[in-house]
C-alpha positions in Angstrom: 82.2 19.9 -66.8 81.7 16.7 -68.7 79.9 16.8 -72.0 78.1 13.6 -72.7 75.7 13.0 -75.5 72.6 11.1 -74.7 71.2 8.6 -77.1 67.5 7.8 -76.9 66.3 4.9 -79.0 62.6 4.7 -79.8 60.9 1.4 -80.4 60.6 2.4 -84.1 64.3 3.0 -84.4 65.2 -0.2 -82.6 63.0 -2.2 -84.9 64.5 -0.5 -87.9 68.0 -1.3 -86.7 67.0 -4.9 -86.1 65.5 -5.0 -89.6 68.8 -3.8 -91.1 70.6 -6.7 -89.4 72.3 -4.7 -86.7 70.6 -6.7 -83.8 71.2 -10.2 -85.2 74.0 -10.9 -82.7 71.8 -9.7 -79.7 69.0 -12.0 -80.7 71.3 -14.9 -81.1 72.8 -14.3 -77.7 69.3 -13.9 -76.1 68.2 -17.1 -77.8 71.1 -19.0 -76.4 70.5 -17.8 -72.8 66.8 -18.7 -72.8 67.2 -22.5 -72.3 69.5 -21.8 -69.3 67.0 -19.4 -67.9 64.2 -22.0 -68.2 66.4 -24.7 -66.7 67.0 -22.4 -63.7 63.3 -21.8 -63.2 62.6 -25.5 -63.4 65.3 -26.3 -60.9 63.9 -23.7 -58.5 60.4 -25.0 -58.9 61.6 -28.6 -58.4 63.4 -27.6 -55.2 60.3 -25.8 -53.9 58.2 -28.9 -54.6 60.7 -31.2 -52.9 60.8 -28.9 -49.9 57.0 -28.9 -49.6 56.9 -32.7 -49.9 59.5 -33.1 -47.2 57.6 -30.8 -44.9 54.3 -32.5 -45.6 55.7 -36.0 -45.2 57.5 -35.0 -42.0 60.6 -36.7 -43.4 63.0 -34.8 -41.1 61.5 -36.2 -38.0 63.6 -39.2 -36.9 61.9 -42.3 -35.5 62.2 -42.7 -31.7 60.8 -44.9 -29.0 58.1 -43.7 -26.6 59.4 -42.0 -23.5 57.4 -43.3 -20.5 57.9 -41.7 -17.1 56.9 -43.9 -14.2 57.5 -44.6 -10.6 59.8 -47.6 -9.9 57.3 -50.1 -8.6 56.9 -53.9 -9.2 53.8 -53.3 -11.3 55.5 -50.9 -13.7 58.6 -53.0 -14.0 56.4 -56.0 -14.7 54.4 -54.1 -17.3 57.4 -52.7 -19.2 59.0 -56.1 -19.2 56.0 -57.9 -20.4 55.2 -55.3 -23.1 58.3 -54.4 -25.0 56.3 -52.4 -27.5 56.1 -49.6 -24.9 59.8 -49.0 -25.3 60.4 -50.2 -28.8 61.3 -47.7 -31.5 58.5 -47.0 -33.9 59.4 -47.8 -37.6 56.8 -46.2 -39.9 56.2 -47.2 -43.5 58.7 -45.9 -46.0 58.4 -42.3 -47.3 54.8 -41.5 -46.3 54.6 -43.2 -43.0 55.7 -40.3 -40.9 52.8 -38.1 -42.0 49.9 -38.4 -39.7 47.6 -36.6 -42.2 48.4 -39.2 -44.9 48.0 -42.1 -42.5 44.7 -40.7 -41.3 43.4 -40.3 -44.9 44.6 -43.7 -46.1 43.5 -45.7 -43.0 40.3 -43.8 -42.5 39.0 -43.9 -46.0 40.8 -46.8 -47.7 41.8 -49.0 -44.8 44.2 -51.9 -45.0 44.6 -54.2 -47.9 42.2 -57.1 -47.3 40.5 -55.5 -44.2 38.8 -58.4 -42.3 35.1 -58.5 -41.9 34.2 -60.2 -38.6 30.9 -61.9 -38.4 28.8 -61.0 -35.4 25.3 -60.9 -34.1 23.5 -57.6 -33.8 21.6 -57.0 -30.5 18.9 -54.4 -30.0 18.3 -52.9 -26.6 15.3 -50.7 -25.8 16.1 -47.6 -23.7 14.0 -45.9 -21.1 13.2 -42.9 -23.4 12.1 -45.0 -26.3 15.4 -45.0 -28.1 16.8 -48.3 -29.4 20.5 -49.0 -28.7 22.3 -51.6 -30.8 25.6 -53.4 -30.6 27.3 -56.2 -32.4 28.6 -59.3 -30.5 31.6 -61.2 -31.9 32.6 -64.5 -30.3 36.2 -65.5 -29.9 37.7 -67.5 -32.8 40.0 -69.5 -30.5 40.2 -70.3 -26.9 42.0 -67.8 -24.8 45.4 -69.0 -23.7 44.3 -68.8 -20.1 41.0 -70.7 -20.8 39.2 -67.8 -19.1 36.2 -65.9 -20.5 37.2 -62.3 -21.2 35.1 -59.8 -23.2 36.2 -56.5 -24.7 33.5 -53.9 -24.5 34.4 -51.4 -27.3 33.1 -47.9 -27.9 34.0 -46.5 -31.3 34.9 -43.0 -32.2 32.9 -40.0 -33.5 29.7 -41.2 -35.4 31.3 -44.6 -35.9 30.0 -48.2 -35.6 31.1 -51.8 -35.9 31.5 -51.5 -39.6 34.3 -49.0 -39.7 37.6 -50.4 -40.9 39.7 -49.8 -37.8 37.0 -51.4 -35.6 36.9 -54.4 -37.9 40.7 -54.8 -37.8 40.8 -54.5 -34.0 37.9 -56.9 -33.5 39.5 -59.5 -35.8 42.8 -59.3 -34.0 41.2 -59.6 -30.6 39.0 -62.6 -31.7 42.1 -64.4 -32.9 43.6 -63.9 -29.4 40.6 -65.5 -27.7 38.6 -62.4 -26.7 34.9 -62.0 -27.2 34.1 -58.4 -28.4 31.0 -56.3 -28.0 31.0 -53.2 -30.2 28.6 -50.4 -29.6 26.9 -48.7 -32.6 26.5 -45.1 -31.8 22.9 -44.0 -31.7 22.1 -42.8 -35.2 25.4 -43.9 -36.8 24.1 -47.0 -38.6 22.9 -46.1 -42.1 20.2 -48.8 -42.1 18.7 -48.2 -38.7 16.2 -45.5 -38.0 15.9 -43.6 -34.7 13.0 -44.6 -32.5 13.3 -41.5 -30.3 14.2 -37.9 -31.0 17.8 -38.4 -29.7 21.2 -39.2 -31.2 24.6 -40.0 -29.6 26.4 -37.1 -27.9 29.9 -36.4 -26.7 29.5 -38.0 -23.3 26.2 -39.8 -23.0 26.8 -43.2 -21.5 23.3 -44.7 -21.6 23.8 -46.9 -24.6 27.3 -48.1 -23.5 25.9 -48.9 -20.0 23.1 -50.9 -21.5 25.5 -52.9 -23.6 27.8 -53.6 -20.6 24.8 -54.7 -18.5 23.6 -57.0 -21.2 27.1 -58.6 -21.5 27.3 -59.1 -17.7 23.9 -60.8 -17.6 24.4 -62.9 -20.7 27.9 -64.1 -19.6 27.9 -64.2 -15.8 31.5 -65.5 -15.6 33.1 -63.1 -18.0 35.6 -60.4 -17.1 35.6 -57.1 -19.0 38.2 -54.9 -20.7 36.8 -51.5 -21.6 38.2 -50.0 -24.8 37.3 -46.5 -26.3 38.6 -44.7 -29.4 38.5 -40.9 -29.6 35.0 -39.9 -28.5 34.5 -43.4 -27.3 37.4 -43.1 -24.9 35.6 -40.2 -23.3 32.4 -42.2 -22.9 34.2 -45.3 -21.5 36.2 -43.3 -18.9 33.1 -41.3 -17.9 31.0 -44.4 -17.6 33.5 -46.0 -15.2 33.8 -42.9 -13.1 30.1 -42.2 -12.8 29.4 -45.1 -10.4 31.8 -47.4 -8.6 29.4 -50.3 -9.4 30.2 -49.8 -13.1 33.8 -51.0 -12.4 32.7 -54.4 -11.1 34.3 -57.2 -13.2 36.2 -54.6 -15.2 39.9 -55.6 -15.4 41.2 -52.4 -17.0 40.3 -49.5 -19.3 42.1 -48.4 -22.6 41.5 -45.0 -24.1 42.9 -44.1 -27.5 43.2 -40.5 -28.7 40.5 -38.8 -26.7 40.5 -35.1 -25.7 39.4 -35.5 -22.1 37.7 -32.0 -21.8 35.5 -30.6 -24.6 35.2 -27.4 -22.6 39.0 -26.7 -23.0 39.1 -28.2 -26.4 36.6 -25.8 -27.9 39.2 -23.0 -27.6 41.4 -24.8 -30.1 38.7 -26.0 -32.6 39.1 -23.0 -34.9 42.9 -22.9 -35.0 44.7 -23.7 -38.2 47.8 -25.3 -36.9 48.0 -29.0 -37.8 45.1 -28.3 -40.2 42.7 -28.5 -37.2 40.2 -26.1 -38.7 40.0 -28.2 -41.9 39.5 -31.4 -39.9 36.8 -29.6 -37.9 35.0 -28.6 -41.1 35.1 -32.2 -42.4 33.7 -33.6 -39.2 31.1 -30.9 -39.2 29.9 -31.8 -42.7 29.8 -35.5 -41.7 27.7 -34.8 -38.6 25.5 -32.4 -40.5 24.8 -35.0 -43.1 24.1 -37.6 -40.4 21.6 -35.4 -38.5 19.8 -34.4 -41.7 19.4 -38.1 -42.6 17.3 -38.5 -39.4 15.3 -35.3 -39.9 11.9 -37.0 -39.9 12.7 -38.9 -36.7 13.9 -35.8 -34.9 11.0 -33.6 -35.9 8.2 -36.2 -36.0 7.8 -36.5 -32.3 6.1 -33.9 -30.1 8.6 -34.4 -27.3 11.5 -33.4 -29.5 13.6 -30.4 -28.4 14.6 -29.8 -32.1 12.7 -27.4 -34.2 12.7 -26.5 -37.9 14.6 -23.3 -37.1 17.4 -25.4 -35.5 17.7 -27.5 -38.6 17.9 -24.4 -40.7 20.8 -23.1 -38.5 22.3 -26.5 -38.7 22.7 -26.2 -42.5 24.6 -23.0 -42.1 27.0 -24.4 -39.4 30.7 -24.6 -40.3 32.1 -26.0 -37.0 31.4 -28.7 -34.5 30.7 -26.1 -31.8 27.9 -24.6 -33.8 26.2 -27.9 -34.2 26.7 -28.8 -30.6 25.1 -25.5 -29.6 22.3 -25.7 -32.1 21.4 -29.5 -31.9 23.4 -31.8 -29.7 23.1 -30.1 -26.3 19.3 -30.0 -26.7 19.1 -33.8 -26.7 19.7 -33.8 -22.9 18.3 -30.3 -22.1 21.5 -28.4 -21.4 20.9 -24.7 -21.1 24.3 -23.7 -22.6 27.2 -25.0 -24.6 29.6 -24.6 -21.7 27.3 -26.6 -19.5 27.0 -29.4 -22.1 30.8 -29.6 -22.5 31.5 -29.5 -18.8 28.9 -32.2 -17.9 29.7 -34.5 -20.8 33.5 -34.6 -20.4 35.2 -37.4 -18.6 37.8 -35.2 -16.9 35.3 -34.7 -14.0 35.2 -38.5 -13.4 38.6 -40.0 -14.2 39.9 -39.5 -10.6 37.1 -41.9 -9.5 38.3 -44.7 -11.7 40.0 -47.3 -9.6 40.8 -49.9 -12.3 44.1 -49.6 -14.3 43.9 -47.0 -17.1 45.9 -46.9 -20.3 45.7 -43.5 -21.9 47.3 -43.2 -25.4 47.6 -39.9 -27.3 49.7 -38.5 -30.1 51.4 -35.3 -29.2 50.8 -33.9 -32.7 47.2 -35.1 -33.1 45.4 -32.5 -35.4 42.2 -32.7 -33.3 43.5 -33.0 -29.8 45.7 -30.0 -29.0 48.9 -30.6 -27.2 47.7 -28.5 -24.3 45.0 -31.0 -23.6 47.6 -33.6 -22.8 48.3 -31.9 -19.5 45.0 -33.4 -18.3 46.3 -37.0 -18.1 49.5 -35.6 -16.5 47.4 -34.5 -13.5 46.6 -38.1 -12.8 50.3 -38.8 -12.1 50.1 -38.1 -8.4 51.4 -40.2 -5.5 48.6 -42.7 -5.9 49.5 -43.7 -9.4 52.0 -46.3 -10.5 52.8 -44.9 -13.9 53.0 -41.2 -14.7 51.8 -40.1 -18.1 54.4 -38.3 -20.2 53.5 -37.8 -23.8 56.5 -37.1 -26.1 56.6 -36.2 -29.7 57.3 -38.9 -32.2 56.0 -39.7 -35.7 52.3 -40.4 -35.3 50.8 -43.3 -37.2 48.6 -46.3 -37.4 50.6 -48.4 -39.7 54.0 -50.0 -39.2 56.9 -51.4 -41.3 59.9 -50.0 -43.0 58.5 -50.4 -46.5 56.2 -48.3 -48.6 53.5 -51.0 -48.2 53.1 -51.9 -44.6 53.6 -55.6 -43.8 52.0 -55.5 -40.4 49.2 -58.2 -40.3 47.4 -56.5 -37.4 46.8 -53.0 -36.1 50.1 -52.7 -34.5 52.0 -55.4 -36.2 52.9 -57.0 -32.9 51.9 -60.1 -31.0 49.6 -59.0 -28.2 51.7 -58.6 -25.1 50.0 -57.9 -21.9 49.1 -55.2 -19.4 48.7 -57.3 -16.4 47.0 -56.6 -13.1 47.5 -58.5 -9.9 44.8 -58.8 -7.2 46.3 -59.4 -3.8 44.7 -59.8 -0.4 44.9 -56.9 1.9 48.3 -56.6 3.6 50.2 -58.7 1.1 53.0 -57.2 -0.8 53.2 -57.5 -4.6 55.3 -60.4 -5.6 58.3 -60.3 -7.9 57.9 -60.6 -11.7 57.0 -64.2 -12.8 59.6 -66.8 -12.9 61.8 -67.3 -16.0 60.2 -70.7 -16.7 57.1 -68.9 -18.0 57.6 -69.0 -21.8 58.1 -65.4 -23.1 55.8 -64.0 -20.4 52.8 -65.4 -22.2 49.7 -63.4 -21.4 46.7 -64.5 -19.5 45.6 -65.6 -16.1 48.1 -67.5 -14.0 47.0 -69.3 -10.9 49.5 -70.0 -8.2 49.2 -72.7 -5.5 50.2 -72.2 -1.9 48.9 -69.5 0.5 45.8 -67.5 -0.2 47.3 -65.2 -2.8 45.3 -65.2 -6.0 46.9 -63.3 -8.9 45.2 -62.4 -12.1 47.1 -61.4 -15.2 45.2 -59.8 -18.0 46.4 -59.3 -21.6 44.7 -57.4 -24.3 45.6 -56.5 -27.9 47.4 -53.2 -28.0 45.9 -50.7 -30.4 48.5 -48.6 -32.4 50.9 -48.4 -29.4 53.8 -48.4 -31.8 52.6 -45.2 -33.5 51.3 -43.2 -30.6 52.7 -41.3 -27.8 51.7 -43.1 -24.7 50.1 -41.7 -21.6 49.9 -44.3 -18.9 48.1 -44.0 -15.6 47.8 -47.2 -13.6 46.0 -46.6 -10.4 47.4 -48.1 -7.3 44.9 -50.5 -5.7 44.3 -49.0 -2.3 41.9 -51.7 -1.3 42.5 -54.6 -3.7 39.7 -56.8 -4.6 40.0 -60.5 -5.4 38.3 -61.2 -8.7 36.8 -64.7 -8.8 38.8 -67.0 -11.1 
């Protein structure tokens, strides 16, 4: 019904018409539109880049104070009043401070500007199996405000030692507050110290830490101890205290920072990609692989070694921590399976036996410790606990300050307030918080005259409380002990 004529233009005819000048206007119009098209592409690319940067830097996450759930007891009220950092809003460094990944990379590899280098004395301790444990002893730079002798026994994180930047920073801060520090060097972690037995540190072996604590107690008979553990070290410290009630003698409290509590449950999350956990796992695997291979001669040169050449060959092909644990680490102590190794070496089996106050700190978006693992410290919040752990999400971080370059002089940028424990005779009720005439609730031991009550208040430098979600579990003292003053 409709008669239309179809016009088909071949490339040859099109080129001919353009050559005759008929397409000059079309070329001109196309040329004028090209800059606008390129500008649109640039704007889209820029918007995409800005969106990715905002997501990576976690800029949409507003800063917020920690949320601490606790029972209303005199001890918890006293703690929260003496340590305002527990309820203070965390202010991260400008722009990049809300990204836990960037803070981990900068602080782990670069460290702070002008990281201190404390000077200590290295002690060597022979072990029963021929191994040689080592730790560094750092004396206090000033007298403690209470004039008492308090020693921090510190267990570093995965394959770390006293030379790592975060340990140096923490030790320097503690020394300046009047604390002696003893820092364990994990077996095999020191680059200039060879193994004397076919064994390295493991996830939960407490032998070296126990030897260090025993030495400190013997060398300083009047000292009181504060046990501090970071990451893997937190597992070792909590496990050590729960293994034997005698290990808790003269221990005032225990601080655990960013540990996973149960390797058996954590292994299910090691290969997940959320929070880049698989990437972190691979980086740690390469670090541990390199460390083990550096002690190849020591591990293979003894007839009593459980490690063979075939194990080292499988080690080279490992791409995750679980593969190394199954191939090498569990064999140091003769475990028959990986599950047995993880179960026996985790502190979750011992934490309920710890009767000294515990401070458990975790970040709810820790790339290595899955959020599901934070349910473990929650189980400690039964009727016998004074503070219930309640981790809440907030920007993770180790550095503080509202500027791009952190101005915090110490690890948390705060003066060390106190977590204080009172030792009361049986049958005596806890007293009210200290009188107002105490200047700013200064930390330390306060002796009171009158009656037979002897109260002990302990303060320790808080590590990164401002940037971590806090899990607190202070055990109620069922049968209080009076610590000699």
